[in-house]
C-alpha positions as CSV (number, residue, x, y, z in Angstrom):
1,M,13.3,76.3,12.6
2,R,12.0,76.6,16.1
3,R,10.0,73.7,17.4
4,H,7.4,73.7,20.1
5,V,7.7,70.6,22.3
6,S,3.9,70.4,22.8
7,L,3.3,70.4,19.0
8,L,5.9,67.6,18.5
9,A,4.5,65.6,21.3
10,T,0.9,66.0,19.9
11,A,2.1,65.0,16.4
12,F,3.9,62.0,17.7
13,L,1.0,60.8,19.8
14,A,-1.4,61.4,16.9
15,T,0.7,59.4,14.5
16,A,1.1,56.5,17.0
17,A,-2.6,56.5,17.9
18,I,-4.0,56.3,14.4
19,A,-2.3,53.3,13.1
20,G,-5.4,51.3,12.1
21,E,-7.8,51.4,9.2
22,G,-10.8,53.7,9.4
23,E,-14.3,52.6,8.6
24,N,-15.9,55.7,7.0
25,F,-16.0,55.8,3.2
26,H,-18.3,58.2,1.4
27,D,-17.7,56.6,-2.0
28,N,-15.1,54.5,-3.6
29,R,-12.2,56.6,-4.9
30,G,-13.3,56.2,-8.6
31,D,-16.7,57.7,-7.9
32,A,-15.2,60.4,-5.7
33,R,-12.6,61.3,-8.3
34,A,-15.3,61.5,-11.0
35,S,-17.4,63.9,-8.8
36,L,-14.3,66.0,-8.2
37,F,-13.6,66.3,-11.9
38,R,-17.2,67.4,-12.4
39,A,-16.7,70.1,-9.8
40,D,-13.5,71.3,-11.5
41,T,-15.4,71.5,-14.8
42,Q,-18.2,73.4,-13.1
43,L,-15.7,75.9,-11.7
44,S,-14.2,76.4,-15.2
45,R,-17.7,76.9,-16.7
46,A,-18.6,79.3,-13.9
47,M,-15.5,81.4,-14.5
48,T,-16.1,81.3,-18.3
49,Y,-19.7,82.4,-18.2
50,A,-20.1,84.3,-14.9
51,G,-16.5,85.7,-15.0
52,P,-13.4,85.0,-13.0
53,V,-14.7,86.8,-9.9
54,E,-18.2,85.6,-9.4
55,G,-17.5,82.3,-11.0
56,F,-14.7,81.6,-8.5
57,L,-16.6,82.8,-5.5
58,R,-19.6,80.6,-6.2
59,N,-17.3,77.6,-5.8
60,A,-15.1,78.7,-3.0
61,A,-15.4,77.6,0.6
62,G,-16.1,80.3,3.2
63,D,-12.6,80.0,4.7
64,V,-10.9,79.6,1.3
65,T,-7.1,80.3,1.1
66,Y,-6.1,82.0,-2.1
67,L,-2.6,82.6,-3.5
68,H,-2.5,85.2,-6.3
69,P,0.8,86.3,-7.9
70,G,2.3,89.3,-6.2
71,Q,-0.2,89.4,-3.3
72,E,-0.2,88.3,0.3
73,I,-2.0,85.1,1.2
74,L,-5.7,85.8,1.3
75,V,-8.0,83.9,3.7
76,S,-11.9,83.9,3.6
77,R,-14.3,84.3,0.7
78,G,-14.9,87.9,1.8
79,N,-11.2,88.9,1.5
80,V,-10.8,87.1,-1.8
81,A,-13.9,88.8,-3.1
82,A,-12.6,92.3,-2.2
83,F,-9.3,91.6,-3.8
84,L,-10.7,90.1,-7.0
85,K,-13.3,92.9,-7.5
86,T,-10.5,95.5,-7.2
87,A,-8.1,93.6,-9.4
88,Y,-10.8,93.4,-12.2
89,S,-12.2,96.8,-11.7
90,E,-10.3,98.3,-14.7
91,Y,-11.7,95.6,-17.1
92,E,-15.1,95.2,-18.8
93,S,-17.5,92.8,-17.2
94,N,-17.1,90.3,-20.1
95,A,-13.8,88.9,-18.7
96,S,-13.7,85.1,-19.1
97,L,-11.4,82.5,-17.7
98,G,-11.2,78.8,-18.6
99,L,-9.4,76.0,-16.7
100,H,-7.8,73.1,-18.6
101,R,-7.4,70.3,-16.1
102,I,-4.5,67.9,-16.6
103,A,-5.1,65.6,-13.6
104,G,-6.4,65.3,-10.1
105,D,-7.2,62.8,-7.4
106,V,-9.0,62.4,-4.0
107,S,-8.2,61.1,-0.6
108,V,-9.2,57.5,0.3
109,D,-12.3,58.7,2.2
110,G,-13.3,61.0,-0.7
111,T,-13.4,64.2,1.4
112,L,-10.3,66.0,0.1
113,G,-8.9,66.3,-3.5
114,Y,-6.8,68.3,-5.8
115,T,-6.9,69.3,-9.5
116,F,-4.2,71.1,-11.5
117,G,-3.6,72.3,-15.0
118,W,-3.4,75.5,-17.0
119,L,-5.7,78.4,-17.7
120,D,-6.4,81.0,-20.3
121,E,-8.1,84.3,-19.8
122,T,-9.6,87.0,-22.0
123,R,-10.4,90.5,-20.8
124,T,-10.8,94.0,-22.2
125,K,-9.7,97.2,-20.5
126,K,-12.5,99.7,-20.0
127,G,-12.5,102.4,-22.6
128,T,-10.8,100.2,-25.2
129,T,-11.7,97.4,-27.7
130,V,-8.4,95.5,-27.3
131,V,-8.9,92.0,-26.0
132,D,-6.1,90.8,-23.9
133,L,-5.4,87.0,-23.9
134,S,-3.2,85.6,-21.1
135,Y,-2.2,82.2,-19.8
136,G,-1.4,80.7,-16.4
137,R,-1.4,77.6,-14.3
138,Y,-3.5,76.6,-11.4
139,L,-3.6,74.2,-8.4
140,A,-6.8,73.7,-6.5
141,V,-7.4,71.8,-3.3
142,W,-11.0,70.8,-2.8
143,R,-13.0,69.7,0.3
144,R,-16.3,67.9,0.0
145,Q,-19.1,68.9,2.3
146,G,-21.8,66.3,2.0
147,R,-21.8,65.6,-1.7
148,E,-20.7,69.1,-2.8
149,W,-17.1,70.0,-3.5
150,E,-15.7,73.5,-2.6
151,V,-12.3,75.1,-3.3
152,E,-10.5,75.1,0.0
153,T,-7.1,76.3,-1.3
154,Y,-6.2,77.8,-4.7
155,L,-2.9,78.7,-6.2
156,R,-2.7,80.8,-9.4
157,L,0.5,81.2,-11.4
158,G,1.3,83.2,-14.5
159,G,2.4,81.6,-17.8
160,S,3.1,82.6,-21.4
161,A,1.5,79.7,-23.2
162,P,-0.7,76.6,-22.7
163,L,1.0,73.6,-21.1
164,P,1.8,70.6,-23.3
165,P,0.4,67.2,-22.5
166,P,2.1,65.4,-19.7
167,P,4.8,62.8,-20.6
168,A,3.8,59.2,-20.9
169,N,5.7,58.3,-17.7
170,A,4.0,61.0,-15.5
171,L,3.0,58.9,-12.5
172,I,0.6,61.4,-10.9
173,V,-1.8,61.3,-13.9
174,D,-3.1,57.9,-13.0
175,G,-3.6,58.9,-9.3
176,E,-1.3,58.1,-6.4
177,P,-3.1,56.5,-3.4
178,G,-1.7,57.2,0.0
179,V,-1.6,55.2,3.3
180,K,-4.9,55.4,5.1
181,L,-5.0,55.9,8.9
182,R,-7.8,56.2,11.4
183,D,-10.0,59.3,11.1
184,A,-8.4,62.3,12.8
185,A,-8.3,65.3,10.4
186,D,-6.8,67.8,12.8
187,A,-4.0,65.5,13.9
188,H,-3.2,64.6,10.3
189,A,-3.0,68.3,9.4
190,L,-0.7,68.9,12.4
191,T,1.7,66.1,11.3
192,A,1.7,67.4,7.8
193,T,2.7,70.8,9.2
194,V,5.5,69.2,11.1
195,A,6.7,67.4,8.0
196,D,6.7,70.7,6.1
197,G,8.8,72.2,8.9
198,R,11.3,69.4,8.7
199,F,11.4,69.8,5.0
200,A,12.3,73.5,5.5
201,D,14.9,72.6,8.1
202,S,16.5,70.2,5.7
203,S,16.7,72.9,3.0
204,L,18.3,75.3,5.4
205,A,20.8,72.8,6.8
206,Q,21.7,70.7,3.7
207,G,20.6,72.9,0.7
208,Y,17.4,72.8,-1.3
209,S,18.6,70.2,-3.8
210,V,19.0,67.6,-1.0
211,A,15.8,68.6,0.7
212,F,13.6,68.3,-2.4
213,D,15.0,64.9,-3.2
214,K,14.5,63.7,0.4
215,F,10.9,64.8,0.7
216,A,9.5,64.1,-2.8
217,A,7.1,61.3,-3.5
218,D,7.9,59.2,-6.5
219,A,5.0,60.8,-8.4
220,A,5.8,64.3,-7.2
221,I,5.5,67.3,-9.5
222,A,6.7,70.9,-9.3
223,I,4.4,73.5,-10.9
224,T,6.0,76.7,-12.2
225,A,5.0,79.6,-14.4
226,G,7.0,78.0,-17.1
227,D,6.3,74.3,-17.0
228,I,5.5,71.3,-14.8
229,W,8.4,69.1,-13.7
230,W,7.2,65.5,-13.6
231,N,8.1,62.7,-11.2
232,R,10.8,62.8,-8.6
233,A,13.5,62.9,-11.2
234,G,12.0,65.9,-12.8
235,V,11.6,67.7,-9.4
236,N,15.3,66.9,-8.7
237,Q,16.2,68.5,-12.1
238,A,14.1,71.6,-11.3
239,F,15.9,72.0,-7.9
240,A,19.4,71.0,-8.9
241,G,22.4,73.2,-8.6
242,W,22.3,74.4,-5.0
243,T,25.4,76.3,-3.9
244,P,26.3,77.5,-0.4
245,D,25.7,81.1,-1.3
246,Q,22.0,80.3,-1.9
247,S,19.3,79.4,0.6
248,L,15.7,78.6,0.1
249,R,13.8,79.1,3.4
250,W,10.2,78.8,4.3
251,H,7.7,78.1,7.1
252,P,4.1,76.8,7.0
253,L,1.2,79.0,8.1
254,R,-1.9,77.0,7.3
255,S,-2.8,73.4,6.7
256,G,-5.6,70.9,6.2
257,A,-6.0,67.2,5.8
258,A,-8.4,64.4,5.0
259,A,-9.8,62.6,8.0
260,S,-8.4,59.4,6.4
261,G,-4.9,60.8,6.8
262,D,-3.5,60.0,3.4
263,L,-3.7,63.5,1.8
264,A,-3.0,66.9,3.2
265,W,-1.9,70.5,2.2
266,T,0.2,73.2,3.7
267,V,0.5,76.9,2.8
268,G,3.3,79.3,3.9
269,H,5.8,82.0,3.3
270,G,9.2,81.5,1.8
271,N,12.3,83.5,0.9
272,F,15.1,82.7,-1.6
273,H,18.4,84.2,-0.3
274,F,21.1,85.2,-2.7
275,N,24.8,85.9,-1.9
276,V,24.3,84.4,1.6
277,G,26.8,85.7,4.1
278,T,28.1,88.6,2.0
279,P,27.4,92.3,2.2
280,T,25.2,92.0,-0.9
281,E,22.9,89.3,0.5
282,S,19.4,89.8,-0.8
283,K,16.1,87.8,-0.8
284,S,13.1,87.2,-3.0
285,P,9.9,86.7,-1.0
286,S,7.4,84.0,-2.0
287,K,4.4,81.9,-0.8
288,Y,3.6,78.3,-1.6
289,L,1.0,75.6,-1.6
290,T,2.2,72.0,-1.1
291,V,0.0,68.9,-1.4
292,W,1.2,66.0,0.8
293,L,0.8,62.3,0.4
294,R,1.3,59.9,3.2
295,T,3.5,57.0,2.1
296,P,4.8,54.0,4.1
297,A,7.9,56.2,4.8
298,G,5.7,59.1,6.1
299,W,4.5,62.3,4.6
300,R,6.1,63.2,1.2
301,F,5.1,66.1,-1.0
302,L,3.1,65.2,-4.1
303,I,2.7,68.7,-5.6
304,D,4.6,71.9,-4.9
305,G,4.0,75.3,-6.4
306,G,4.3,78.9,-5.4
307,N,4.4,82.5,-6.5
308,S,5.7,85.9,-5.4
309,R,4.4,88.1,-2.5
310,P,5.2,91.5,-1.1
311,A,8.4,91.9,0.8
312,D,8.4,91.4,4.6
313,P,7.9,94.6,6.6
314,A,11.1,96.1,8.0
315,P,11.9,95.0,11.6
């Protein structure tokens, strides 16, 4: 992956310059986590009673990034509104969607957080009386403005059933605090983007099985349409089996971070290549949302999930 010297220099200087503890705390993490969970519950109730379109938009940031299966990355509340209204135009207005949170956590300074779990949705096609029940999974990244949380980034995946409870040894359920640095949100977002790029470089050079093991936090999870893979061992199991005729490639496009530097997110495009180096080589396009945790060893991914997108345009 191409690197820009200026970006690397900026990232290096940012990391070196923010080695101390910051002073600004909005709440302790327990209070901040509780308020985040209330916001997640509020989002679920809004989508249950106001519908999956208006309910989501009421809780979305103006520059929200939205990842819907089969669609391109959508940015801004206006673009998300236009898509969702079109997507639900063939259904009656009584569509209802509920979120079932499994876990979540917040940054040390209480300004950035995440929640994840599964969802169920009921909707009826116009002109019929048949109620359609479907399931899925979700990962939401939240940013707090003042004392109010807004959805900053949202990933929706499909699914055929509710998710079972997490295993007793799932580390992420109790929260996973990261390493706090001096306040510098833009610099932290940049260093997380660089870490994501290095993660992608490792996948291309050494295979995705090596890369995911190398960049996973101990409490990492991988969210799929089928299940959640828990802890680093589970992630390794999910991404085991790389062979040289396969290649998982991606690049980050957007990012954000807490000012405290312990939590960040990246969004980007990916492609899974099959039969690499043969006349029948093909690829499956995807997009992803990754939540990053700063550890004593640097940025490591805490949550990774993605879904499909349209094929890249022909060159």
